[in-house]
C-alpha positions as CSV (number, residue, x, y, z in Angstrom):
1,M,110.2,91.6,205.2
2,P,110.8,90.6,201.6
3,T,111.6,93.4,199.1
4,P,108.6,93.8,196.8
5,A,109.1,93.0,193.1
6,P,110.1,96.0,191.0
7,K,107.3,97.7,189.1
8,F,107.2,97.9,185.3
9,G,108.9,101.3,185.1
10,T,111.8,100.2,187.2
11,L,112.2,97.0,185.2
12,A,112.3,99.0,182.0
13,I,115.3,100.8,183.3
14,H,117.1,98.2,185.4
15,A,116.1,94.7,184.2
16,G,119.0,92.8,182.7
17,E,121.5,95.6,183.2
18,N,124.3,95.9,185.7
19,R,127.7,97.5,185.9
20,D,129.9,96.1,183.1
21,P,132.1,93.5,184.9
22,V,135.1,94.2,182.6
23,T,135.2,98.0,182.4
24,N,132.8,99.1,185.2
25,A,130.8,101.0,182.6
26,H,127.4,102.1,183.9
27,N,125.8,101.8,180.5
28,T,125.7,98.5,178.7
29,P,128.6,98.5,176.2
30,I,128.1,97.7,172.5
31,Y,130.0,94.5,171.9
32,Q,130.6,95.3,168.3
33,T,132.4,92.0,167.3
34,A,131.6,89.2,165.0
35,T,133.6,86.5,166.9
36,F,135.0,85.8,170.3
37,T,138.4,84.3,171.1
38,F,139.4,81.9,173.9
39,E,142.3,81.1,176.1
40,T,142.4,77.5,175.0
41,A,141.2,75.2,172.3
42,E,139.3,73.3,175.0
43,D,137.4,76.4,176.0
44,M,136.3,77.1,172.5
45,I,135.2,73.5,171.9
46,Q,133.1,73.7,175.1
47,A,131.5,77.0,174.0
48,V,130.6,75.7,170.5
49,A,129.2,72.5,172.1
50,E,126.9,74.6,174.4
51,P,125.8,77.4,172.0
52,L,123.0,78.8,174.2
53,D,125.2,79.3,177.3
54,H,128.4,80.8,175.7
55,F,129.4,83.6,173.3
56,F,131.5,82.5,170.4
57,Y,129.9,84.1,167.3
58,S,127.5,87.1,167.2
59,R,125.0,85.4,164.9
60,T,124.3,82.9,167.7
61,G,124.7,85.2,170.7
62,N,126.2,88.5,171.8
63,P,126.6,90.1,175.2
64,T,124.8,93.3,174.3
65,T,121.9,91.4,172.8
66,A,121.8,89.0,175.8
67,V,121.3,92.0,178.2
68,L,118.4,93.3,176.0
69,E,116.8,89.8,176.0
70,K,116.8,89.7,179.8
71,K,115.2,93.1,179.9
72,L,112.5,92.2,177.4
73,A,111.7,88.9,179.1
74,A,111.1,90.8,182.4
75,L,108.9,93.4,180.6
76,E,106.8,90.6,179.0
77,G,106.6,88.5,182.1
78,S,108.0,85.5,180.1
79,E,110.6,82.9,180.9
80,E,112.8,84.0,178.1
81,A,112.9,86.4,175.1
82,L,114.7,86.2,171.8
83,V,115.7,89.4,169.8
84,T,115.6,89.2,166.0
85,S,116.6,91.3,163.1
86,S,113.0,92.5,162.4
87,G,109.4,91.9,163.5
88,M,108.9,89.7,160.5
89,A,111.8,87.5,161.6
90,A,110.0,87.0,165.0
91,V,106.7,86.2,163.3
92,A,108.4,83.6,161.0
93,I,110.3,82.0,163.8
94,A,107.2,81.7,166.0
95,A,105.3,80.0,163.2
96,M,108.2,77.7,162.2
97,I,108.7,76.4,165.8
98,S,104.9,75.8,166.2
99,A,103.9,74.1,162.9
100,R,105.5,71.9,160.4
101,A,104.7,70.5,156.9
102,G,101.2,68.9,157.0
103,D,99.9,71.1,159.8
104,H,97.2,73.8,159.6
105,I,97.3,77.3,161.0
106,L,94.4,79.7,161.7
107,V,95.3,83.4,161.2
108,D,93.2,86.5,161.9
109,E,91.9,87.9,158.6
110,D,92.8,91.5,159.6
111,L,96.6,91.4,159.6
112,F,99.8,93.4,158.9
113,V,100.3,93.2,155.1
114,I,103.7,91.5,155.3
115,S,102.5,89.0,157.9
116,R,99.7,88.2,155.5
117,E,102.2,87.7,152.7
118,F,104.2,85.2,154.9
119,F,101.1,83.2,155.9
120,S,99.4,83.2,152.5
121,K,102.5,82.4,150.4
122,D,105.5,81.3,152.4
123,C,103.7,78.9,154.8
124,P,102.0,77.0,152.0
125,A,105.3,76.8,150.2
126,M,106.7,75.0,153.3
127,G,103.7,72.6,153.3
128,V,101.8,74.4,156.1
129,E,98.1,75.0,155.4
130,V,96.6,78.4,156.4
131,S,93.1,79.6,156.8
132,F,92.1,83.3,157.6
133,V,89.3,83.9,160.0
134,D,87.7,86.7,162.0
135,V,89.0,85.8,165.5
136,R,86.3,88.1,167.1
137,R,83.7,85.5,166.0
138,M,84.3,82.3,167.9
139,E,81.8,80.4,165.8
140,T,83.8,81.1,162.6
141,V,87.0,80.1,164.3
142,Q,85.4,76.8,165.5
143,A,84.1,76.1,162.0
144,A,87.6,76.6,160.5
145,L,89.2,74.0,162.8
146,R,90.6,70.9,161.3
147,P,92.1,67.7,162.8
148,N,95.6,69.0,161.8
149,T,95.1,72.6,163.2
150,K,98.1,73.4,165.5
151,V,98.3,77.2,165.8
152,L,96.1,80.3,166.1
153,F,97.8,83.6,165.3
154,A,96.3,87.0,165.9
155,E,97.2,90.6,166.6
156,S,96.1,92.0,169.9
157,V,95.0,95.2,168.1
158,T,94.9,94.8,164.3
159,N,96.9,96.6,161.7
160,P,95.3,98.7,160.2
161,N,91.7,98.4,161.2
162,M,92.1,98.6,165.0
163,R,90.1,95.5,165.8
164,V,90.5,94.1,169.3
165,A,91.1,90.4,170.0
166,D,89.9,88.9,173.2
167,V,93.1,86.9,174.1
168,A,91.6,85.1,177.1
169,E,88.7,83.9,175.0
170,L,91.1,82.7,172.3
171,R,93.1,80.9,175.1
172,R,90.0,79.0,176.1
173,L,89.4,77.8,172.5
174,C,93.1,76.9,172.2
175,D,93.0,74.9,175.4
176,A,89.9,73.0,174.1
177,H,91.8,72.0,170.9
178,A,95.4,71.8,172.0
179,L,96.5,74.8,169.8
180,T,99.5,77.1,170.3
181,L,98.4,80.7,170.7
182,I,100.7,83.3,169.1
183,I,99.9,87.0,169.7
184,D,101.5,89.9,167.8
185,N,101.4,92.7,170.4
186,T,103.2,95.4,168.4
187,F,100.4,98.0,168.6
188,L,100.2,98.0,172.5
189,S,103.6,97.1,173.9
190,P,104.0,95.1,177.1
191,Y,103.4,98.3,179.1
192,L,99.7,98.3,178.1
193,F,99.1,94.6,177.7
194,R,101.1,91.4,178.4
195,P,99.4,88.6,176.4
196,I,101.2,85.9,178.3
197,E,99.3,86.8,181.4
198,S,96.1,86.2,179.4
199,G,97.2,82.9,178.1
200,A,99.3,83.4,175.0
201,D,102.0,80.8,174.4
202,L,104.2,83.1,172.3
203,V,104.3,86.9,171.9
204,V,105.9,88.7,169.0
205,H,106.6,92.4,168.4
206,S,108.1,94.5,165.8
207,A,110.5,96.1,168.3
208,T,111.1,98.8,165.6
209,K,107.9,100.4,166.9
210,Y,107.1,101.2,170.5
211,L,109.8,99.1,172.2
212,S,112.4,101.2,170.4
213,G,110.2,104.3,170.1
214,H,112.6,106.5,168.1
215,G,112.4,105.3,164.6
216,D,116.1,104.6,164.4
217,T,116.4,100.8,164.4
218,V,114.7,97.7,163.0
219,A,114.3,94.7,165.3
220,G,111.9,92.0,166.5
221,V,111.1,90.1,169.7
222,L,109.8,86.6,170.4
223,A,108.9,85.9,174.1
224,G,107.5,82.8,175.8
225,R,108.5,79.6,177.6
226,R,112.2,78.9,177.8
227,D,112.0,75.7,175.8
228,D,110.0,77.3,173.0
229,V,112.3,80.4,172.8
230,R,115.4,78.2,172.8
231,R,114.0,76.3,169.8
232,G,113.5,79.7,168.2
233,R,117.2,80.4,168.8
234,F,118.2,77.5,166.7
235,K,115.9,78.7,163.9
236,L,117.4,82.2,164.1
237,D,120.9,80.7,163.8
238,S,119.9,78.6,160.8
239,F,118.2,81.4,158.9
240,G,120.6,84.1,160.0
241,Q,118.0,86.4,161.4
242,C,120.2,87.9,164.1
243,I,120.2,91.5,165.2
244,S,123.4,93.6,165.2
245,P,124.9,94.6,168.5
246,F,124.5,98.3,167.7
247,N,120.8,97.8,167.0
248,S,120.4,95.9,170.3
249,W,122.0,98.8,172.1
250,L,119.6,101.3,170.4
251,L,116.7,99.1,171.5
252,L,118.0,98.9,175.1
253,R,118.1,102.7,175.2
254,G,114.6,103.0,173.8
255,A,113.1,100.4,176.1
256,R,114.2,102.3,179.2
257,T,111.7,105.1,178.4
258,L,108.8,102.8,177.3
259,P,106.5,103.7,180.2
260,L,107.1,107.4,179.9
261,R,106.4,107.4,176.1
262,M,103.4,105.1,176.3
263,R,101.7,107.4,178.8
264,Q,102.1,110.3,176.4
265,H,101.0,108.2,173.4
266,N,97.9,107.1,175.3
267,A,96.9,110.6,176.3
268,N,97.6,112.1,172.9
269,A,95.8,109.4,170.9
270,L,92.7,109.6,173.0
271,A,92.5,113.4,172.8
272,L,93.1,113.3,169.0
273,A,90.5,110.5,168.5
274,Q,87.9,112.5,170.5
275,F,88.7,115.7,168.4
276,L,88.4,113.8,165.1
277,E,85.2,112.0,166.1
278,A,83.5,115.3,166.6
279,H,84.8,116.9,163.4
280,E,82.3,117.4,160.5
281,K,84.9,116.5,157.9
282,V,85.8,113.1,159.4
283,E,83.5,110.2,158.4
284,W,84.7,107.8,161.2
285,V,87.4,107.1,163.7
286,R,88.4,103.8,165.2
287,Y,90.2,103.9,168.5
288,P,89.8,101.3,171.3
289,G,89.4,104.0,173.9
290,L,86.3,105.5,172.3
291,A,82.9,104.2,173.3
292,S,82.0,104.0,169.6
293,H,84.6,101.3,169.0
294,P,82.9,97.9,168.3
295,E,85.1,96.1,170.9
296,A,85.3,99.0,173.4
297,E,84.2,96.8,176.3
298,S,86.8,94.1,175.5
299,A,89.5,96.8,175.3
300,R,88.5,98.2,178.6
301,R,88.6,94.8,180.2
302,Q,92.0,93.9,178.8
303,Y,93.9,97.2,178.8
304,S,93.9,98.9,182.2
305,K,96.6,101.4,181.5
306,G,95.3,102.9,178.3
307,F,94.6,102.0,174.7
308,G,97.8,102.9,172.8
309,G,98.9,105.5,170.3
310,M,97.3,104.0,167.2
311,L,94.1,105.0,165.5
312,A,92.4,104.8,162.1
313,M,90.3,107.4,160.5
314,K,88.6,108.3,157.2
315,V,88.0,111.8,155.9
316,R,84.7,112.4,154.1
317,G,85.2,111.9,150.4
318,G,87.5,109.6,148.4
319,L,91.1,109.3,147.3
320,V,91.4,113.0,146.4
321,E,90.2,114.2,149.8
322,M,92.4,111.6,151.6
323,N,95.5,112.8,149.8
324,R,94.6,116.5,150.1
325,F,94.3,116.1,153.9
326,A,97.6,114.2,154.2
327,N,99.5,116.6,152.0
328,A,98.3,119.5,154.0
329,L,99.8,118.3,157.3
330,E,102.8,120.4,158.2
331,M,104.2,119.0,161.5
332,C,103.0,115.4,161.2
333,G,104.8,113.2,158.7
334,I,103.6,110.8,156.0
335,G,105.2,107.4,156.5
336,V,104.6,103.7,156.8
337,S,106.0,103.0,160.2
338,L,104.6,103.6,163.7
339,G,105.4,103.8,167.4
340,D,107.7,106.8,166.9
341,V,107.8,109.9,169.1
342,F,106.9,111.7,165.9
343,T,103.3,111.6,164.7
344,L,103.0,109.7,161.4
345,V,100.1,109.2,159.1
346,Y,99.8,106.4,156.5
347,P,97.2,106.9,153.8
348,R,95.8,103.5,152.7
349,P,93.8,103.7,149.4
350,K,93.6,99.9,149.3
351,N,91.8,99.9,152.6
352,N,88.9,102.1,151.5
353,N,91.0,105.3,151.9
354,L,91.6,104.6,155.6
355,I,94.3,106.7,157.2
356,R,96.3,105.0,159.9
357,V,97.7,107.5,162.5
358,S,100.6,106.8,164.8
359,V,100.1,109.5,167.4
360,G,103.4,110.7,168.7
361,C,104.6,112.4,171.8
362,E,104.5,116.0,170.7
363,E,102.3,118.5,172.7
364,I,98.7,117.5,172.0
365,E,97.7,121.1,171.2
366,D,100.2,121.1,168.3
367,I,99.0,117.7,167.0
368,V,95.4,118.8,167.0
369,A,96.2,122.2,165.4
370,D,98.0,120.4,162.6
371,F,95.1,118.1,161.9
372,E,92.6,120.9,162.2
373,Q,94.3,123.1,159.6
374,A,94.8,120.1,157.3
375,L,91.1,119.2,157.6
376,S,90.1,122.8,156.8
377,R,92.0,122.5,153.5
């Protein structure tokens, strides 16, 4: 009887990792080296001639990073994965291997601010046209299509407004028009949602966030078909967007506990969202797990394990009240990142005084108590 395929939690711990063949180390070593040497000149010539299959320089490939890439490909359910120096490096590489000068890209209008900067300024500078659309409205996406449209880019859950994209529906549209579908899945992680299973061609993450989970490294991931990812490797090499071996090791360590952390993030965020929705000093809350969310049905259909650790909220009043609430928090920090085990709030005056909340893994009673005392003040 064949051995069943390992489940996600087992893959998070074991995929890509084995006893080190040189030292027998149980934990994957940090190969903290810039270059690799060879027994003979012929060996080095062969390695340089076949850069995707050998290690000769850590910008191109490193053993610690290679182990991490195997693990992340297993978690994504993709043929291959590429680790980059940041999430934005992964976004840029995904776009550059999918479109060229003269092409047109459709991008969701609700988008991480630096992604928006890349698509609105850098892509046009490279000769790529970009249009921003609401990907929840298929008629507006259809209307924005052009003969030279090649790519559709969206976030599975948007930053910061918590909109939910229907990836399977976007896949059907992309099939009808021969488009490459790229999904940024940073807010959910592959534990909650694997966009490739719903038809995405390429998936990107800021691995700084949930994949790492501890706020101590900056990294990105691009996952997809082997040929696409290998084209991405050449882009990474050309633009020098490689990750350091130490950061790869930190990400390896973080990825092993992804399922454990995500279960806590899920439970805490849902409980906090429910508390905030009932609070008289909160004007509104957006969390895909609440029935009040505009795309709640789509979220339930797509995310069977939970709805993630991110929510958005608005306290009653304006800028003064937003700042007063944030400044009154005692345990929870004020910061721009997310996906950490620590709860972080990000006040956004440019987004109508929205507050983005990355709900951490502390005890939920302590998180709620901190929000409650801050709201009372």
